[in-house]
C-alpha positions in Angstrom: 112.4 -69.1 -28.3 110.0 -67.3 -25.8 107.7 -69.5 -24.0 104.0 -69.0 -24.6 104.6 -66.3 -27.3 106.3 -68.1 -30.1 106.1 -66.4 -33.6 106.4 -69.9 -35.4 104.0 -73.1 -35.0 105.9 -75.5 -32.3 104.4 -78.5 -31.5 106.5 -79.9 -28.7 104.8 -83.3 -28.6 105.6 -83.8 -32.2 109.3 -83.1 -31.8 109.8 -86.3 -29.6 110.7 -88.5 -32.5 113.4 -85.9 -33.8 115.4 -85.8 -30.4 117.8 -88.8 -31.3 121.5 -87.9 -31.8 121.4 -90.5 -34.7 119.7 -87.9 -37.0 122.5 -85.7 -37.0 124.1 -85.3 -40.6 127.8 -85.9 -40.9 129.9 -83.0 -41.5 131.5 -82.5 -44.8 134.7 -80.7 -46.4 132.2 -78.3 -47.7 130.9 -77.2 -44.5 133.4 -74.2 -44.0 131.4 -72.6 -41.5 132.3 -75.5 -39.1 136.2 -74.9 -39.2 137.7 -73.1 -36.2 137.4 -69.4 -37.0 138.5 -67.0 -34.3 137.6 -63.5 -34.3 139.6 -60.6 -32.4 138.9 -57.1 -31.8 141.7 -54.7 -31.6 140.9 -52.7 -28.4 143.4 -50.0 -29.5 141.3 -49.2 -32.3 137.8 -49.9 -30.9 135.0 -48.6 -32.9 134.2 -45.1 -31.5 130.6 -45.7 -32.2 130.3 -48.5 -29.8 132.7 -47.3 -27.2 131.0 -46.4 -23.9 127.5 -47.7 -25.0 125.6 -49.6 -22.5 124.4 -52.7 -24.2 122.2 -55.6 -22.5 122.7 -58.9 -23.5 120.1 -61.2 -22.7 120.6 -64.9 -22.9 117.1 -66.4 -23.1 115.7 -69.0 -20.6 117.7 -70.9 -18.1 117.3 -72.8 -14.8 114.1 -75.1 -14.9 113.3 -73.3 -18.0 115.4 -75.2 -20.8 113.5 -73.4 -23.6 113.3 -75.3 -26.9 114.9 -78.9 -27.1 116.5 -80.3 -30.0 118.2 -83.1 -31.6 120.3 -85.2 -29.0 118.7 -83.4 -26.0 120.4 -80.0 -27.1 118.7 -77.4 -24.8 118.3 -73.7 -25.8 119.0 -72.3 -22.4 122.7 -73.8 -23.2 123.1 -72.5 -26.3 121.9 -69.0 -25.6 124.4 -68.7 -22.7 127.3 -69.6 -24.7 126.5 -67.1 -27.4 125.9 -64.5 -24.9 129.2 -65.0 -23.1 131.1 -64.6 -26.7 129.2 -61.7 -27.6 129.8 -60.0 -24.1 133.4 -60.5 -24.7 133.4 -59.0 -28.0 131.6 -55.9 -26.7 133.8 -55.5 -24.0 136.9 -55.6 -26.1 135.4 -52.9 -28.2 134.9 -50.6 -25.2 131.2 -51.2 -24.7 129.5 -51.4 -21.2 127.8 -54.5 -21.1 125.1 -55.7 -18.6 124.1 -59.5 -18.7 120.7 -60.6 -17.5 122.2 -63.8 -16.6 125.7 -65.2 -16.6 124.9 -68.7 -15.2 122.1 -71.5 -15.6 119.4 -69.4 -13.5 116.2 -67.7 -14.2 115.0 -64.3 -12.9 111.9 -65.3 -11.3 111.6 -64.8 -7.3 110.7 -67.2 -4.9 107.4 -65.6 -4.6 106.8 -65.9 -8.3 107.4 -69.7 -8.1 105.1 -70.2 -5.1 102.4 -68.4 -6.9 102.9 -70.4 -10.0 103.9 -67.5 -12.3 107.8 -68.4 -12.8 107.5 -67.5 -16.5 106.0 -64.1 -16.0 108.4 -63.5 -13.1 111.4 -64.2 -15.0 110.4 -61.8 -17.7 109.7 -59.1 -15.3 113.2 -59.8 -13.7 114.8 -59.3 -17.1 112.9 -55.9 -17.2 114.2 -55.1 -13.8 117.8 -55.6 -15.2 116.9 -53.1 -17.8 115.5 -50.5 -15.6 118.4 -50.1 -13.3 120.4 -47.9 -15.9 120.0 -46.1 -19.2 120.6 -48.4 -22.0 121.6 -47.8 -25.3 120.6 -51.3 -27.0 119.2 -54.7 -26.0 120.0 -57.9 -27.5 118.1 -61.0 -26.4 119.1 -64.5 -27.8 117.3 -67.5 -28.6 116.9 -70.7 -30.6 114.0 -72.0 -32.3 112.3 -75.3 -32.9 109.7 -76.8 -35.1 107.9 -80.2 -35.7 109.6 -80.5 -39.0 113.6 -81.0 -39.4 113.5 -79.0 -42.7 112.8 -75.5 -40.7 115.9 -73.7 -40.5 117.4 -70.4 -40.6 118.4 -67.5 -38.2 116.0 -64.6 -37.9 115.7 -61.4 -36.0 112.5 -59.8 -34.5 111.8 -56.4 -33.5 108.8 -54.4 -32.0 106.5 -53.5 -35.1 106.4 -49.9 -34.1 109.9 -49.4 -33.0 111.9 -47.8 -35.9 115.3 -48.0 -34.2 114.7 -51.6 -33.5 113.9 -52.4 -36.9 117.4 -50.6 -38.3 119.4 -53.0 -35.9 117.2 -56.1 -36.8 117.9 -55.4 -40.5 121.8 -55.0 -39.7 121.7 -58.1 -37.8 120.0 -60.1 -40.3 122.5 -59.2 -42.8 125.3 -60.1 -40.6 123.6 -63.6 -40.3 123.3 -64.1 -44.1 127.1 -63.4 -44.4 128.4 -65.4 -41.2 125.9 -68.1 -40.6 124.3 -71.1 -42.4 122.7 -70.3 -45.4 119.0 -68.6 -44.4 116.5 -66.9 -46.6 114.5 -65.5 -43.5 113.8 -61.8 -43.3 113.3 -59.8 -40.2 109.8 -60.0 -38.5 107.8 -57.5 -36.8 106.2 -58.5 -33.8 103.6 -56.9 -31.3 103.3 -59.5 -28.5 106.6 -60.2 -27.1 107.0 -58.8 -23.6 110.3 -57.5 -23.7 110.3 -56.3 -27.1 107.3 -54.1 -26.8 108.7 -52.8 -23.4 112.2 -51.8 -24.2 112.6 -48.6 -26.3 115.3 -47.9 -28.7 117.4 -50.5 -30.7 115.8 -53.6 -29.1 115.8 -57.1 -30.8 115.4 -60.7 -30.5 117.6 -63.1 -32.5 116.4 -66.7 -33.3 119.9 -67.9 -34.0 118.7 -71.3 -35.6 116.5 -74.4 -35.2 117.6 -77.0 -32.6 115.2 -79.5 -34.7 117.3 -79.0 -37.8 120.2 -81.4 -38.0 122.6 -79.2 -39.6 122.1 -76.3 -37.3 121.8 -78.3 -34.4 125.4 -79.9 -34.9 126.7 -76.4 -35.6 125.3 -74.7 -32.5 127.0 -77.4 -30.4 130.4 -76.2 -31.6 132.3 -73.2 -29.9 133.3 -72.2 -33.5 129.7 -71.5 -34.5 128.8 -70.2 -31.6 131.6 -67.5 -32.0 130.1 -66.7 -35.5 126.8 -66.0 -34.0 128.0 -63.8 -31.5 130.6 -61.9 -33.9 127.7 -61.3 -36.5 125.6 -59.8 -33.5 128.7 -57.7 -32.5 129.2 -56.4 -35.9 125.5 -55.5 -36.4 125.6 -53.4 -33.2 129.1 -51.7 -34.4 127.5 -50.7 -37.7 124.4 -49.4 -35.9 126.5 -47.1 -33.6 129.0 -46.3 -35.9 127.2 -45.2 -39.0 125.3 -41.7 -38.7 123.2 -42.6 -41.8 121.8 -45.7 -39.8 120.1 -43.5 -37.0 118.8 -41.2 -39.7 117.3 -43.9 -41.6 115.5 -45.5 -38.6 113.6 -42.2 -38.4 112.3 -42.7 -41.9 111.0 -46.1 -41.7 
């Protein structure tokens, strides 16, 4: 979740009562999504559409900025990094050129930013600097959500309101989330204020992969199996975007 620019009402103080691990709902045999489910990409048959594309994978938050906190002390920065690492592996197997904004538990603010108490803005600028160093073909920022009620759930993809290519990728990714992840009725959502979305052209999306304050989603996101599902859903959306000529044409018509 992006600090200070959340698209959902998040009342941090109201969340304190929900951070106990005892709130986690036990898994049942009906929860098939929990079972180990490893995906592989055949490098010899890499999708021609995504091979050679430069894709930035942005794991949200990091360092002193934990992002959202959830049940049992779950931290957004840890989940986003774990999912990002899996997404990077899939993309590289398929022949894409991957650029990561972070690969460890750090933020991208400078010492000067911290000294002047502008760490948050400095971190966002640092991520933009990563993008500016090369010509990129897509940008995917990974985040988790939180809410004052444990009932809030579902993965959702955001895009900048006037970016048609971003909307096309967001639609594909939301479709993959419905197929791969826990049930969600959420739709893609346009946004006009998020720092990175409004500054990066082309297929640029922010994926809120679930609510850390929802017992079922929090338990799922702790597991390597579910993190892999999230990453593979994102990977499939990117493959579809770059491999299907009709997608680019449709984006021009939005």
